[in-house]
C-alpha positions in Angstrom: 52.1 -50.9 10.4 48.4 -50.1 11.1 46.4 -47.3 9.6 43.0 -46.0 10.8 40.2 -46.7 8.3 36.8 -45.3 7.8 35.0 -48.3 6.2 36.8 -50.1 3.4 35.5 -53.3 1.9 38.8 -55.2 1.8 39.7 -54.2 5.4 36.3 -55.2 6.8 36.3 -58.5 4.9 39.7 -59.3 6.3 38.6 -58.4 9.8 35.6 -60.7 9.5 37.7 -63.5 8.2 40.2 -63.1 11.1 37.3 -63.2 13.7 35.7 -66.3 12.1 39.0 -68.1 11.9 40.0 -67.1 15.5 36.6 -68.4 16.8 36.9 -71.6 14.8 40.4 -72.2 16.3 38.9 -71.6 19.8 41.1 -68.6 20.5 40.3 -65.4 22.5 41.4 -62.1 21.1 44.1 -62.0 23.8 45.5 -65.4 22.8 45.5 -64.4 19.1 47.3 -61.1 20.0 49.9 -63.1 22.0 50.5 -65.5 19.1 50.8 -62.7 16.5 52.9 -60.3 18.5 50.2 -57.7 18.8 48.1 -56.2 21.6 44.5 -57.2 22.2 43.1 -53.8 21.4 44.8 -53.8 18.0 43.4 -57.3 17.2 40.0 -56.0 18.2 40.3 -53.0 15.9 41.4 -55.2 13.0 38.5 -57.6 13.5 36.1 -54.6 13.5 37.6 -53.3 10.3 38.7 -50.1 12.1 42.3 -50.2 11.0 44.3 -51.7 8.1 47.2 -54.0 9.0 50.1 -54.2 6.5 50.9 -57.5 4.7 53.3 -58.6 7.4 50.7 -58.1 10.2 48.1 -59.9 8.1 50.4 -62.8 7.5 51.1 -63.1 11.3 47.4 -63.1 12.1 46.7 -65.7 9.4 49.5 -68.0 10.7 48.4 -67.5 14.3 44.9 -69.0 13.5 46.4 -71.8 11.4 45.7 -70.2 8.0 47.9 -69.2 5.1 47.6 -65.7 3.7 46.8 -65.4 0.0 46.5 -62.1 -1.9 44.9 -62.0 -5.4 43.6 -59.4 -7.7 40.2 -59.6 -9.6 38.7 -57.3 -12.1 36.5 -54.8 -10.5 32.8 -54.3 -11.3 31.8 -51.7 -13.8 33.7 -50.4 -16.9 37.3 -51.6 -16.9 38.5 -50.8 -20.4 42.2 -50.7 -20.1 42.9 -47.1 -21.0 41.3 -44.0 -22.4 42.4 -44.9 -25.9 40.2 -48.0 -25.7 37.3 -45.9 -24.4 37.8 -43.5 -27.3 37.6 -46.3 -29.9 34.6 -47.8 -28.1 32.9 -44.4 -28.3 33.5 -44.2 -32.1 32.0 -47.6 -32.7 29.0 -46.8 -30.4 28.5 -43.5 -32.2 28.4 -45.2 -35.6 26.1 -48.1 -34.4 22.6 -48.3 -35.7 19.9 -47.5 -33.1 18.7 -51.1 -33.2 21.9 -52.3 -31.5 21.9 -52.6 -27.7 25.5 -51.5 -26.9 27.1 -52.7 -23.7 30.6 -52.4 -22.3 32.5 -54.9 -20.3 30.0 -57.8 -20.7 30.7 -61.0 -18.7 31.2 -63.8 -21.2 30.5 -66.6 -18.7 29.2 -67.3 -15.2 31.3 -66.9 -12.0 34.0 -67.8 -11.1 35.0 -67.1 -14.8 35.4 -63.3 -14.7 36.4 -62.6 -18.3 34.5 -59.8 -20.0 34.1 -58.7 -23.5 35.2 -55.1 -24.2 31.9 -54.4 -26.0 28.9 -56.3 -27.1 26.3 -55.2 -29.8 23.1 -57.2 -29.7 19.8 -57.0 -31.5 17.2 -59.3 -33.0 19.5 -60.2 -35.9 22.7 -61.1 -34.1 25.4 -60.5 -31.5 28.7 -58.9 -32.1 31.5 -59.3 -29.5 34.0 -56.5 -30.0 37.5 -56.7 -28.6 39.4 -53.4 -28.8 43.1 -54.0 -29.2 45.5 -51.0 -29.3 48.7 -52.7 -28.3 49.3 -55.5 -30.9 52.4 -57.1 -29.3 51.2 -60.7 -29.5 48.3 -60.7 -31.9 48.0 -64.5 -32.2 47.5 -64.8 -28.4 45.1 -61.8 -28.4 43.1 -63.4 -31.2 42.9 -66.7 -29.5 41.8 -65.1 -26.2 39.1 -63.2 -28.1 37.9 -66.4 -29.9 37.6 -68.2 -26.5 35.6 -65.3 -25.2 33.3 -65.5 -28.2 32.7 -69.2 -27.6 32.0 -68.6 -23.9 29.5 -65.8 -24.6 27.8 -67.9 -27.3 27.3 -70.7 -24.8 26.0 -68.3 -22.1 23.6 -66.6 -24.5 22.6 -69.7 -26.5 23.1 -67.6 -29.7 25.6 -67.3 -32.5 28.1 -64.6 -31.7 30.4 -63.0 -34.3 33.8 -61.7 -33.2 35.0 -58.3 -34.2 38.6 -57.3 -33.4 38.7 -53.5 -33.5 42.1 -51.8 -33.9 43.1 -48.2 -34.6 43.6 -47.3 -38.3 47.2 -46.2 -37.9 50.5 -46.9 -39.6 51.8 -48.6 -36.4 48.8 -51.0 -36.2 49.0 -51.9 -39.9 52.7 -52.6 -39.5 52.1 -54.7 -36.5 49.5 -56.8 -38.2 51.3 -57.2 -41.6 53.2 -60.4 -40.5 49.8 -61.9 -39.5 48.2 -61.5 -42.9 47.7 -65.3 -43.5 46.1 -65.7 -40.0 43.8 -62.8 -40.6 42.7 -64.1 -44.0 41.8 -67.4 -42.4 40.2 -66.2 -39.2 38.6 -63.0 -40.4 36.1 -64.0 -43.1 34.3 -60.6 -43.2 36.0 -57.5 -44.6 36.2 -54.3 -42.6 33.9 -52.6 -45.0 31.2 -55.2 -44.5 31.6 -55.1 -40.7 31.2 -51.3 -40.7 28.1 -51.6 -42.9 26.7 -54.2 -40.4 27.3 -51.9 -37.4 25.8 -48.9 -39.2 22.7 -50.7 -40.6 22.0 -53.1 -37.7 22.4 -56.2 -39.8 24.1 -59.3 -38.6 27.4 -60.5 -40.1 28.2 -64.0 -41.1 31.6 -64.6 -39.7 34.3 -62.7 -37.9 35.9 -59.5 -38.8 38.9 -57.1 -38.3 37.6 -53.5 -37.9 39.9 -50.6 -38.6 38.7 -47.6 -36.6 40.0 -44.2 -37.7 40.2 -41.7 -34.9 39.0 -38.3 -36.0 41.3 -35.3 -36.4 40.1 -32.4 -34.4 40.2 -30.0 -37.3 38.3 -32.1 -39.8 36.2 -34.2 -37.6 36.4 -37.4 -39.8 34.1 -40.2 -38.9 35.3 -43.9 -38.5 36.4 -45.3 -41.9 36.8 -48.7 -43.4 
């Protein structure tokens, strides 16, 4: 199936790759069309990025030029926090942060091809806080380990000490989910939530990692984030 396209980065890139592979294989558009079971005008439109072939057509084109089609997904550029709830917690933390903190969302922790990103980074002259926002606590040990690896990668990229802050909603469900991990938290999180909040609000660095309870405000009372 083919669809007409006006631009489209993926379609245009695929067309350029098909054209380059066809030329490298020494094929004309007519020969490629014959091998792939298409017409020459259709091949021409695909190479120009003027239409979008379905996966079956893309696979036939790839095989016809001696290639194998591979489809992968990569994080997009820009803010990619996983849901609006994460963005809400990020906004609460940013709102409480001292003016000295430079607050950034979705910060790459290493150089390409490593595309991991920290949910939030607070940086100033005193220190760097890598904040990972976790609302779904289905596998906390794996989430903690992934966050620790991000912290190590970011510290290596920046050449500075980085403290890890795991921010979770202050809810009964989150406290219940974390209760079985009390021993891990006591070992891995040396800084109390109260001290972590004080650091964020004052602009001071923290010496260690922390779990941060973030209480979302009730519309009627407008509570601020609490320890």
